[in-house]
C-alpha positions in Angstrom: -11.0 -54.3 -29.9 -9.2 -51.0 -30.3 -6.5 -50.2 -27.7 -4.7 -47.0 -27.0 -2.0 -46.0 -24.4 -2.5 -42.7 -22.6 0.2 -40.3 -21.4 -0.2 -41.9 -18.0 0.9 -45.3 -19.4 -2.7 -46.6 -19.1 -4.1 -48.9 -21.8 -7.6 -48.1 -22.9 -9.6 -50.5 -25.0 -12.7 -50.0 -27.1 -14.9 -52.4 -29.0 -16.1 -49.7 -31.4 -14.3 -47.4 -33.8 -12.0 -44.6 -32.6 -11.2 -41.3 -34.1 -7.8 -39.6 -33.8 -7.0 -36.1 -35.0 -4.1 -33.7 -35.4 -3.7 -30.1 -36.5 -1.1 -29.5 -39.3 0.4 -26.1 -40.0 -1.4 -24.9 -43.1 0.1 -21.7 -44.4 0.4 -22.0 -48.2 3.8 -22.9 -49.7 6.0 -19.9 -50.2 4.7 -18.1 -47.2 6.3 -18.5 -43.7 4.5 -20.8 -41.3 5.0 -18.2 -38.7 2.9 -15.7 -40.7 0.0 -14.3 -38.7 -3.6 -14.5 -40.0 -6.7 -12.7 -38.8 -9.4 -15.0 -40.4 -9.8 -17.8 -42.9 -12.9 -18.9 -44.8 -13.2 -22.5 -46.0 -16.9 -22.5 -46.9 -16.2 -22.1 -50.6 -14.2 -25.4 -50.8 -16.0 -28.4 -52.3 -13.7 -31.4 -52.4 -10.8 -30.5 -54.6 -12.7 -27.5 -56.1 -13.0 -24.0 -54.7 -10.6 -21.7 -52.9 -9.7 -20.9 -49.3 -9.6 -17.2 -48.6 -7.5 -15.7 -45.7 -6.9 -12.2 -44.4 -3.8 -11.0 -42.5 -4.1 -8.5 -39.6 -2.9 -5.7 -41.9 -5.7 -6.4 -44.4 -3.7 -8.3 -47.0 -5.9 -10.9 -48.7 -4.9 -14.2 -50.2 -6.7 -17.2 -51.8 -5.4 -20.6 -52.3 -6.1 -24.3 -52.8 -4.9 -26.6 -50.0 -1.2 -27.4 -50.5 -0.9 -24.9 -53.4 0.8 -21.5 -53.5 -1.4 -18.6 -52.5 -2.5 -15.8 -54.8 -2.4 -12.2 -53.5 -5.8 -10.6 -54.1 -6.2 -6.9 -54.5 -7.8 -5.5 -51.4 -10.7 -3.0 -51.5 -9.6 0.5 -52.5 -9.5 3.4 -50.0 -9.7 2.8 -46.3 -11.8 -0.3 -46.5 -9.9 -2.9 -44.5 -11.4 -6.3 -44.5 -12.0 -7.9 -41.2 -14.2 -10.9 -42.3 -15.0 -12.8 -45.5 -18.0 -15.0 -46.2 -17.9 -17.3 -49.2 -20.3 -19.6 -51.0 -19.8 -21.7 -54.1 -20.7 -18.7 -56.2 -19.9 -15.6 -54.2 -17.3 -13.9 -52.1 -18.5 -11.1 -49.8 -16.5 -9.1 -47.2 -17.1 -7.0 -44.2 -14.9 -4.0 -43.4 -13.9 -2.6 -40.0 -16.2 0.3 -40.7 -19.2 -2.0 -41.2 -19.3 -1.8 -45.0 -20.4 -4.9 -47.0 -18.4 -5.6 -50.1 -19.1 -8.1 -52.9 -16.3 -9.5 -55.1 -17.0 -8.9 -58.8 -15.8 -10.8 -61.9 -15.9 -14.3 -60.4 -16.1 -17.1 -63.0 -14.7 -20.5 -63.8 -11.9 -18.8 -65.8 -11.2 -16.2 -63.1 -12.1 -17.7 -59.7 -10.3 -14.9 -57.9 -12.4 -12.2 -59.4 -11.5 -8.8 -60.6 -12.7 -6.1 -58.2 -15.0 -5.1 -55.4 -18.3 -3.2 -55.1 -20.2 -1.9 -52.1 -23.5 -3.5 -51.3 -26.1 -0.9 -50.4 -27.7 -1.1 -46.9 -30.0 1.9 -46.9 -32.8 -0.2 -45.6 -30.9 -0.5 -42.3 -31.4 3.2 -41.7 -27.8 4.1 -41.0 -27.0 1.2 -38.7 -23.5 -0.3 -38.8 -23.3 -3.9 -40.0 -21.5 -6.2 -37.5 -21.7 -9.5 -39.3 -22.7 -11.0 -42.6 -23.1 -14.5 -44.0 -23.6 -15.5 -47.6 -25.5 -18.6 -48.6 -26.4 -19.9 -52.0 -29.5 -17.8 -52.6 -29.8 -15.7 -49.4 -27.5 -13.4 -47.4 -28.0 -12.7 -43.7 -26.6 -9.8 -41.7 -26.6 -8.4 -38.1 -26.4 -4.7 -37.3 -25.0 -2.9 -34.3 -28.5 -2.7 -32.7 -28.7 -6.5 -32.7 -31.3 -6.6 -35.5 -31.1 -9.5 -38.1 -31.5 -8.7 -41.8 -32.1 -10.8 -44.9 -31.9 -10.3 -48.7 -31.4 -12.2 -52.0 -28.0 -13.5 -52.7 -25.9 -13.5 -55.9 -27.6 -16.7 -57.4 -31.1 -15.5 -56.9 -33.1 -14.7 -60.0 -34.3 -11.5 -58.5 -32.8 -8.9 -56.2 -34.4 -7.5 -53.1 -33.8 -4.9 -50.4 -32.8 -5.9 -46.9 -35.8 -7.0 -44.8 -35.6 -7.1 -41.0 -36.2 -10.4 -39.1 -37.6 -10.3 -35.6 -35.3 -11.1 -32.7 -35.6 -13.9 -30.1 -36.9 -11.4 -27.5 -36.7 -7.7 -26.8 -33.7 -8.2 -24.5 -31.8 -10.3 -27.0 -29.1 -8.5 -29.1 -27.6 -10.6 -31.8 -23.9 -10.0 -32.7 -23.1 -13.0 -35.1 -25.0 -14.9 -37.7 -24.1 -17.7 -40.1 -26.0 -19.6 -42.8 -25.0 -23.1 -43.9 -24.1 -24.2 -47.4 -27.7 -25.2 -48.3 -29.4 -22.1 -46.9 -31.7 -24.2 -44.6 -29.6 -23.9 -41.5 -29.2 -20.5 -39.9 -27.6 -20.0 -36.4 -26.9 -16.8 -34.5 -25.0 -15.7 -31.4 -26.2 -13.0 -29.0 -24.1 -10.5 -26.9 -23.9 -12.9 -24.0 -22.6 -15.8 -26.2 -25.8 -17.7 -26.2 -26.6 -19.6 -29.5 -29.8 -19.8 -31.4 -31.1 -21.6 -34.5 -33.7 -20.2 -37.0 -36.6 -22.6 -37.4 -38.6 -23.5 -40.6 -36.2 -21.9 -43.1 -37.3 -23.3 -46.5 -37.3 -22.3 -50.2 -40.9 -21.1 -49.8 -40.2 -19.3 -46.6 -36.5 -18.2 -46.5 -37.0 -16.0 -43.5 -38.1 -18.9 -41.3 -40.6 -18.6 -38.5 -38.9 -18.0 -35.1 -35.7 -18.5 -33.1 -34.9 -21.4 -30.7 -32.3 -21.1 -28.0 -29.6 -23.9 -28.1 -28.1 -24.4 -24.7 -24.7 -25.7 -23.7 -22.1 -23.3 -24.9 -21.1 -19.6 -24.7 -20.0 -19.2 -28.3 -18.0 -16.4 -29.8 -18.1 -17.9 -33.3 -20.2 -20.4 -35.3 -19.4 -22.2 -38.5 -21.6 -24.7 -40.4 -20.8 -27.6 -42.8 -23.3 -29.7 -44.7 -24.0 -31.8 -41.6 -22.3 -30.3 -38.5 -22.5 -27.0 -36.5 -19.1 -26.0 -35.0 -18.7 -23.5 -32.1 -15.6 -21.7 -30.9 -16.0 -20.4 -27.4 -14.6 -17.3 -25.8 -12.3 -19.7 -23.8 -10.9 -21.1 -27.1 -12.6 -24.4 -26.7 -14.0 -25.9 -30.0 -17.2 -28.0 -30.0 -19.4 -29.6 -32.5 -23.2 -30.2 -32.3 -24.2 -33.8 -32.7 -27.1 -35.0 -35.0 -28.0 -31.7 -36.7 -30.4 -32.3 -39.6 -33.3 -30.7 -41.4 -35.6 -32.6 -39.0 -33.5 -31.8 -36.0 -32.2 -28.3 -36.4 -31.2 -28.0 -32.7 -29.2 -31.3 -32.7 -28.8 -33.4 -29.5 -25.6 -32.3 -27.6 -22.3 -30.6 -27.8 -19.0 -32.5 -28.0 -15.6 -30.8 -27.4 -12.5 -31.6 -29.4 -8.9 -31.1 -28.3 -7.2 -27.7 -28.7 -7.9 -24.0 -28.0 -8.3 -21.6 -30.9 -9.3 -18.0 -31.7 -11.0 -18.6 -35.1 -12.6 -21.5 -36.9 -14.0 -22.2 -40.4 -15.2 -25.4 -42.0 -15.6 -26.7 -45.5 -19.0 -28.1 -46.6 -17.6 -31.6 -46.3 -16.5 -30.9 -42.7 -12.7 -30.2 -42.9 -12.0 -27.8 -40.1 -9.5 -24.9 -40.5 -8.4 -23.0 -37.4 -6.3 -20.0 -36.3 -4.7 -20.2 -32.9 -4.3 -17.2 -30.5 -0.9 -16.5 -32.0 -2.4 -16.1 -35.5 -1.0 -19.3 -36.9 -3.1 -21.3 -39.5 -3.8 -25.0 -39.1 -6.0 -27.6 -40.7 -7.5 -30.5 -38.7 -6.9 -34.0 -40.1 -8.7 -37.1 -38.7 -8.2 -40.8 -39.0 -10.8 -43.4 -37.9 -9.6 -46.8 -36.7 -12.3 -49.4 -37.3 -11.7 -52.0 -34.6 -15.0 -53.7 -34.5 -15.7 -57.3 -35.9 -18.1 -55.7 -38.4 -15.3 -53.6 -39.9 -13.1 -56.7 -40.2 -15.8 -58.6 -41.9 -16.2 -55.9 -44.5 -12.6 -56.5 -45.5 -11.1 -53.4 -43.8 -7.6 -54.6 -42.9 -6.0 -52.1 -40.5 -2.3 -52.5 -39.5 -0.3 -50.8 -36.8 1.7 -49.2 -39.6 -1.3 -47.0 -40.3 -1.2 -45.4 -36.9 0.5 -42.0 -36.3 2.1 -41.0 -33.0 0.2 -37.7 -32.1 
């Protein structure tokens, strides 16, 4: 069995595995840990490959590998101050405070930081202001200030297309956030009340999907998606993950809260969570699983007390 002592000096035992976690300060070496950040994007990190991108409140932009020094990236010219980044394995897009969508140009294996920015046209939105954008492998989703959802081809697509409008959940529903997962098949949205929704039947043949389904249980202010988990950050700062999400079960089964309260979250495709607290400080969540069951011992997994950390 697995045993743990609580802060009330009570001993708790479990016959199954247990997971422990902690949040380590994660500002890149060479930058002060007290430095404030506005957002971080981890969706372009695949194992040891890819970069994290982070924006400071004043619009300064950095990219870095975990544990490595950060590279300052030239911001968009003019008055275009980035307030959000969305990153896939092949693209970096940004959204400015004025609602302009920007695409990072010159990205390559030899220059993963890129060389410049270009404005993505949104004439099809008829003058509406873009409130959120999310970039997948082949498709890009966006939400405007009227709550309408839009879809167009992404950077890896063989052909380009204009933005096409996607119907809403109902005439009273006004979406404010949208996010597409790393594989394009999972698309979630948040409305103006904090209610969350999933887009059904998104496939290669039908990238727009068929309809929206409400996912109860949280009032989310932000959603992020890994290859297998949907994470939600609530207006209260609580962070939850949706259990058992899969192509056959887009809604999942239930929400589970993890310790801590944060203002912003982002996750890598392999489910490493990066967060920013309400003071603007950057952290990465590290987990450790203690296999205490007889099955784990039979498999040759020897776990000693020396492997435990005091959290």
